[in-house]
C-alpha positions as CSV (number, residue, x, y, z in Angstrom):
1,M,33.4,-10.3,-13.3
2,S,33.6,-6.2,-13.3
3,V,31.1,-3.8,-12.0
4,L,30.1,-0.2,-13.6
5,I,28.8,2.1,-11.2
6,V,26.9,4.9,-13.7
7,I,25.7,8.2,-11.7
8,P,23.5,9.8,-14.0
9,A,22.6,13.5,-13.6
10,R,21.1,15.9,-15.3
11,Y,20.6,19.8,-14.9
12,A,17.4,20.2,-16.8
13,S,15.3,18.7,-13.9
14,T,11.3,19.2,-14.3
15,R,10.8,19.3,-10.7
16,Y,13.8,21.0,-9.5
17,P,16.4,22.7,-12.1
18,G,19.6,22.2,-11.2
19,K,19.5,19.7,-8.5
20,P,22.8,18.1,-9.3
21,L,24.6,21.5,-8.2
22,V,22.6,22.3,-5.1
23,E,24.8,22.2,-1.4
24,L,24.2,19.9,0.8
25,T,25.1,20.9,5.1
26,G,26.9,18.1,6.1
27,A,27.3,17.5,10.4
28,T,30.5,19.5,10.5
29,G,29.0,21.9,8.3
30,V,30.8,21.6,4.9
31,K,29.0,22.3,2.5
32,K,29.3,20.2,-0.7
33,T,27.2,19.5,-4.1
34,L,24.6,16.6,-4.6
35,I,26.3,15.2,-7.1
36,Q,29.5,15.4,-5.4
37,R,28.0,13.5,-2.1
38,S,26.6,10.9,-4.5
39,W,30.0,10.2,-6.1
40,E,31.5,9.6,-2.7
41,A,28.8,7.5,-1.8
42,A,29.5,5.1,-4.7
43,Q,33.1,5.2,-3.6
44,D,32.7,3.6,-0.5
45,V,31.2,0.2,-2.4
46,R,33.2,-3.0,-2.2
47,G,33.6,-4.6,-5.5
48,A,32.9,-1.8,-8.0
49,D,35.7,-1.6,-10.7
50,R,35.1,1.7,-12.0
51,V,32.6,4.6,-11.3
52,V,31.6,7.6,-13.5
53,V,29.2,10.0,-14.0
54,A,26.8,10.7,-17.3
55,T,25.6,13.9,-18.1
56,D,25.0,16.2,-21.2
57,D,25.6,19.3,-19.0
58,A,28.7,21.0,-19.4
59,R,28.2,23.0,-15.9
60,I,27.9,19.4,-14.3
61,R,30.6,18.0,-15.4
62,E,32.8,21.0,-14.9
63,A,31.7,20.5,-11.0
64,C,32.4,16.8,-11.4
65,E,36.3,17.4,-12.6
66,T,37.1,19.3,-9.4
67,F,36.5,16.7,-7.0
68,G,37.8,14.1,-9.4
69,A,35.1,12.4,-11.1
70,E,35.2,10.7,-14.3
71,V,32.7,12.0,-16.4
72,V,31.2,10.5,-19.8
73,M,29.5,13.3,-21.7
74,T,26.0,11.8,-23.1
75,S,23.5,13.2,-25.4
76,E,20.3,15.7,-24.3
77,T,17.9,13.3,-26.2
78,C,18.0,10.5,-23.0
79,R,14.9,10.6,-21.7
80,N,15.8,9.0,-17.9
81,G,18.4,8.2,-16.3
82,T,18.4,4.3,-17.4
83,E,18.6,5.3,-21.1
84,R,21.3,7.6,-19.7
85,C,22.9,5.0,-18.6
86,A,22.6,2.2,-21.1
87,E,24.2,5.2,-23.2
88,A,27.2,5.7,-21.0
89,A,27.3,1.6,-21.0
90,E,27.8,1.4,-24.6
91,T,30.2,4.5,-25.0
92,L,32.4,3.4,-22.5
93,G,32.1,-0.4,-23.9
94,G,34.1,-3.1,-21.6
95,D,32.9,-6.7,-20.6
96,Y,31.4,-5.8,-18.0
97,E,29.3,-8.3,-15.7
98,I,27.3,-5.6,-14.4
99,V,26.2,-2.3,-14.6
100,V,24.9,-0.4,-11.6
101,N,22.4,2.7,-12.1
102,L,23.1,4.8,-8.4
103,Q,20.8,8.1,-8.9
104,G,22.5,11.2,-8.2
105,D,19.6,12.5,-6.3
106,A,20.5,9.3,-3.4
107,P,23.1,10.9,-1.5
108,L,22.3,8.9,1.6
109,T,22.4,5.3,-0.1
110,P,24.7,3.0,2.1
111,A,27.4,1.0,0.4
112,W,26.0,-2.0,1.8
113,F,22.7,-1.5,-0.4
114,I,24.8,-1.8,-3.7
115,E,26.5,-4.5,-2.8
116,D,23.5,-6.4,-1.1
117,L,22.2,-5.5,-4.8
118,V,24.6,-6.9,-6.8
119,A,25.2,-10.2,-4.8
120,G,21.2,-10.8,-5.5
121,L,21.3,-10.4,-9.0
122,R,24.5,-13.0,-9.0
123,A,22.6,-15.4,-7.3
124,N,19.4,-15.2,-9.1
125,D,19.9,-16.2,-12.4
126,W,16.1,-15.4,-13.6
127,A,16.5,-11.6,-13.0
128,E,17.5,-9.6,-15.7
129,L,17.6,-6.5,-13.0
130,A,17.6,-6.2,-9.4
131,T,16.7,-2.9,-7.4
132,P,16.8,-2.1,-3.4
133,V,13.6,-2.1,-1.6
134,L,13.8,-0.8,2.4
135,R,10.6,-2.0,5.2
136,C,9.3,1.1,6.5
137,E,9.3,2.0,9.8
138,G,6.3,4.3,10.9
139,E,8.1,7.1,11.0
140,M,8.9,6.7,7.4
141,L,5.4,5.5,6.7
142,A,4.3,8.8,7.7
143,S,6.5,10.8,5.7
144,L,5.8,9.3,2.9
145,R,1.6,9.9,3.1
146,E,2.8,13.7,4.8
147,D,3.9,13.9,1.0
148,R,1.1,12.6,-0.8
149,H,-1.0,14.6,1.5
150,H,0.2,17.3,0.5
151,G,0.5,17.2,-2.9
152,R,4.2,16.1,-3.3
153,V,5.7,13.6,-5.4
154,G,7.8,12.3,-3.2
155,G,9.4,8.9,-2.3
156,T,8.2,5.2,-4.6
157,T,6.6,2.7,-3.0
158,A,7.2,-1.5,-4.3
159,V,5.2,-4.4,-3.7
160,F,6.6,-7.9,-5.3
161,G,5.4,-11.5,-4.6
162,A,7.1,-14.9,-5.0
163,G,10.7,-14.9,-5.1
164,N,10.7,-11.0,-4.5
165,R,9.6,-10.7,-8.5
166,G,8.5,-7.2,-8.7
167,L,5.0,-6.6,-9.2
168,Y,4.6,-2.4,-9.6
169,F,6.7,0.5,-8.3
170,S,4.2,3.7,-7.8
171,K,4.9,7.2,-6.5
172,E,1.8,6.7,-4.3
173,V,2.1,4.7,-0.7
174,I,1.2,0.9,-2.0
175,P,-0.1,-1.5,-1.1
176,Y,-2.9,0.1,0.9
177,T,-3.3,0.0,4.7
178,A,-5.1,1.7,7.5
179,E,-3.1,1.0,10.3
180,S,-1.5,3.4,12.6
181,Y,2.3,2.7,13.3
182,L,4.4,4.2,16.0
183,P,7.4,5.3,14.5
184,H,10.0,2.3,15.1
185,D,7.6,-0.3,13.8
186,P,7.9,-2.2,11.1
187,T,5.3,-2.1,8.2
188,P,3.6,-3.4,5.0
189,V,5.0,-0.8,3.0
190,F,8.9,-1.0,1.2
191,H,10.0,2.3,-0.2
192,H,11.9,1.7,-3.2
193,V,15.5,3.1,-3.3
194,G,16.7,5.1,-6.7
195,V,19.3,2.2,-7.2
196,Y,19.3,-0.3,-10.4
197,A,21.5,-3.5,-11.5
198,Y,21.2,-4.1,-14.8
199,R,22.9,-7.2,-16.9
200,P,24.4,-5.4,-20.1
201,D,22.3,-6.8,-22.5
202,T,18.6,-5.8,-20.3
203,L,19.9,-2.6,-20.1
204,A,20.9,-2.1,-24.0
205,D,17.8,-3.6,-24.4
206,Y,15.8,-1.0,-22.6
207,A,16.9,2.4,-24.9
208,T,15.1,0.5,-27.6
209,W,11.9,-0.2,-25.8
210,P,8.9,2.8,-26.7
211,I,7.6,4.3,-23.2
212,G,4.5,2.9,-22.4
213,P,1.7,3.6,-20.4
214,L,2.3,3.0,-17.1
215,E,5.6,4.7,-17.4
216,T,3.9,7.7,-18.8
217,L,1.2,8.1,-15.9
218,E,3.9,7.3,-13.1
219,G,7.0,8.9,-14.5
220,L,9.1,5.7,-13.1
221,E,11.7,4.3,-15.5
222,Q,11.8,1.0,-14.0
223,L,8.4,0.3,-14.9
224,R,9.2,0.0,-18.9
225,F,10.8,-3.0,-17.7
226,L,7.9,-4.8,-16.5
227,E,6.0,-3.4,-19.4
228,N,8.0,-5.3,-21.4
229,G,8.3,-8.6,-19.4
230,R,11.1,-8.3,-17.9
231,A,11.8,-10.0,-14.1
232,V,13.2,-7.2,-11.5
233,L,14.6,-8.9,-8.4
234,C,13.3,-6.6,-5.5
235,T,16.1,-6.9,-3.4
236,E,15.2,-6.6,0.8
237,V,18.1,-4.3,2.6
238,E,18.9,-3.8,5.9
239,A,18.9,0.3,7.1
240,R,21.0,-1.1,10.1
241,G,20.4,2.4,11.6
242,R,20.8,4.5,8.7
243,Q,18.2,7.4,7.4
244,F,17.7,7.3,3.8
245,W,15.7,9.7,1.4
246,E,15.7,11.1,-2.0
247,L,16.5,14.6,-2.9
248,N,13.3,15.1,-5.4
249,N,11.9,18.3,-4.4
250,P,13.5,21.6,-2.4
251,S,11.3,21.0,0.6
252,D,13.5,17.8,0.6
253,V,17.0,19.5,1.4
254,P,16.7,20.2,5.1
255,R,15.3,16.9,5.3
256,I,18.3,15.3,4.2
257,E,20.8,17.6,5.9
258,S,19.1,17.1,9.1
259,M,19.6,13.6,8.8
260,M,23.2,13.9,8.2
261,R,23.5,15.7,11.3
262,E,22.2,13.4,12.9
263,M,23.9,10.1,11.3
264,G,27.5,12.3,11.9
265,L,27.9,12.3,7.9
266,A,30.4,15.0,7.2
């Protein structure tokens, strides 16, 4: 009943080339690369049996080896993190119960997000994969709206139905709401957190499917599961006072560094 965490990382990002090696300064003034901070976040997850970085770039591999991470080299043909995770899991072998994709651009991901995700997948036999969602407060919703207003592709939102079964994910802010919210007001919008927990067979199937029209339009890898009729569990997680943001654009660096200072993260 083991859990493998894979952190996919590629250098040739379209929106932000070299992103995994961007340095982030923590609350104590210490600089660490994005990939190191993501790897350290994975180390805090209880119940994880193995953590690896999956990449196709020697620069990322060399950087990871300096802080002791295990690295799995994958092909340059992987089109997204899920395909890279699938290749890494196949390369490693092993009878893993669950494979977790902790994307390398989310260094603020709290350990309990992943722990709740794994627990949710274990508790729901109908689900073939699970992903966390975080209810937006007014301040986070305002940030998402600001990004879209200025033409930036920032966070992703999720909508789900009965039993928290995923219905759709989008880089637009959905569902639509015309309401205004105070900074700490709960809203009906859920921020999708870029982490996935897959059953190994479902992950292996993913790499065999063609990219569908919705994934093409949105650029969201998880839509391939929905387009192929697979059941996605959206596990609602609690922030517990932690701020969360993914590094998608250069403008996100100062925002994340500010959050790290406010939370006292070294």
